[in-house]
Wavefront OBJ file of the C-alpha trace (Angstrom):
o trace
v -147.539 -94.138 101.139
v -145.250 -96.918 100.045
v -143.279 -96.611 96.839
v -144.488 -99.944 95.509
v -148.119 -98.981 95.909
v -147.675 -95.887 93.720
v -146.150 -97.880 90.872
v -148.692 -100.651 91.297
v -151.647 -98.296 91.216
v -150.493 -96.416 88.138
v -149.741 -99.734 86.425
v -153.279 -100.909 87.115
v -154.673 -97.624 85.799
v -152.604 -98.066 82.634
v -153.772 -101.655 82.311
v -157.406 -100.610 82.653
v -157.027 -97.965 79.967
v -155.184 -100.509 77.840
v -158.083 -102.959 78.053
v -160.437 -100.219 76.869
v -158.140 -99.447 73.917
v -157.463 -103.149 73.237
v -160.210 -103.309 70.637
v -158.214 -100.929 68.429
v -154.811 -102.571 68.713
v -152.843 -104.815 71.036
v -150.062 -102.234 70.911
v -152.337 -99.765 72.710
v -152.555 -102.226 75.603
v -148.779 -102.584 75.799
v -148.199 -98.839 75.425
v -150.727 -98.021 78.162
v -149.044 -100.503 80.472
v -145.606 -98.955 79.898
v -147.006 -95.443 80.305
v -148.582 -96.462 83.622
v -145.283 -97.867 84.885
v -143.386 -94.796 83.699
v -145.783 -92.357 85.344
v -145.534 -94.281 88.605
v -141.747 -94.177 88.543
v -141.749 -90.437 87.814
v -144.149 -89.775 90.702
v -141.942 -91.841 93.023
v -138.882 -89.856 91.954
v -140.593 -86.514 92.554
v -141.895 -87.577 95.964
v -138.497 -88.907 97.019
v -136.862 -85.606 96.043
v -139.449 -83.657 98.064
v -138.930 -85.839 101.131
v -135.147 -85.366 100.926
v -135.467 -81.566 100.805
v -137.612 -81.223 103.943
l 1 2 3 4 5 6 7 8 9 10 11 12 13 14 15 16 17 18 19 20 21 22 23 24 25 26 27 28 29 30 31 32 33 34 35 36 37 38 39 40 41 42 43 44 45 46 47 48 49 50 51 52 53 54
């Protein structure tokens, strides 16, 4: 799996959740987007560490 696809997928998940929460506040949309990017970067980091060990 490519690194970009992990970040892209989690960003889209965050964006989808953000659109659901958009009716409450625009800040929920922005926060969900940043959380999606952050989760994707953390997953990439963990997977890169595992691939370096083996």
